[in-house]
C-alpha positions as CSV (number, residue, x, y, z in Angstrom):
1,M,0.0,0.1,-0.2
2,D,2.0,3.1,-0.9
3,F,1.3,5.8,2.1
4,K,0.2,9.7,1.6
5,T,1.0,11.9,3.3
6,N,-1.7,14.5,3.6
7,A,-2.3,18.1,5.5
8,H,-2.8,16.5,8.9
9,F,-0.2,14.3,9.0
10,K,2.1,16.5,7.3
11,K,1.3,19.3,10.0
12,D,1.7,16.8,13.1
13,Y,5.7,14.8,11.5
14,D,7.0,19.1,10.9
15,E,6.0,19.1,14.8
16,L,7.2,15.8,15.6
17,F,11.0,16.7,13.5
18,R,10.7,20.1,15.4
19,E,11.3,17.7,18.6
20,D,12.9,14.7,17.5
21,P,13.7,14.0,13.9
22,E,14.8,10.4,14.3
23,Q,11.1,9.6,15.7
24,A,9.2,11.6,13.3
25,N,11.9,9.9,10.7
26,M,10.4,6.3,12.5
27,L,6.8,7.3,12.5
28,L,7.4,8.1,9.1
29,L,8.5,4.4,8.0
30,L,6.5,3.5,10.2
31,C,3.0,4.2,8.2
32,E,5.3,4.0,4.9
33,L,5.1,-0.2,6.2
34,A,1.8,-0.2,7.1
35,D,-0.7,-2.7,5.7
36,K,-4.0,-0.9,5.0
37,N,-5.6,-1.4,8.9
38,G,-2.7,0.1,9.7
39,Q,-1.0,-3.3,11.1
40,V,3.2,-3.2,11.2
41,Y,4.7,-6.8,10.7
42,V,7.9,-6.9,11.1
43,E,9.0,-10.6,11.4
44,D,12.6,-10.5,13.1
45,D,13.3,-8.5,16.3
46,I,14.4,-5.0,16.0
47,D,17.5,-5.2,14.4
48,Q,15.1,-6.0,10.6
49,L,13.5,-2.7,11.8
50,T,16.8,-1.0,12.7
51,G,17.8,-1.6,8.7
52,L,14.6,-0.7,7.3
53,F,15.5,2.6,9.2
54,N,18.7,2.8,7.9
55,A,18.1,1.7,3.8
56,R,15.3,4.9,3.8
57,F,16.6,7.8,5.4
58,N,20.9,9.6,4.0
59,S,20.3,10.9,8.1
60,P,18.1,10.3,10.6
61,E,17.8,13.6,11.0
62,E,17.1,14.4,7.6
63,Y,13.8,15.8,6.7
64,S,12.2,13.4,4.5
65,L,9.0,15.0,3.3
């Protein structure tokens, strides 16, 4: 499923990004990974999610919208 941002998400992302850029980018990654029901399935453990995060973002603190 393709995640499409809307104005409400962008506002929330921007507010969170000002407080904690890495946390905002993790939220964005989880939204992109979620299925149509909003569920995210990670088979292994946190290492898999960390790998996906590192592959998705050039820098954890980079604005990504």
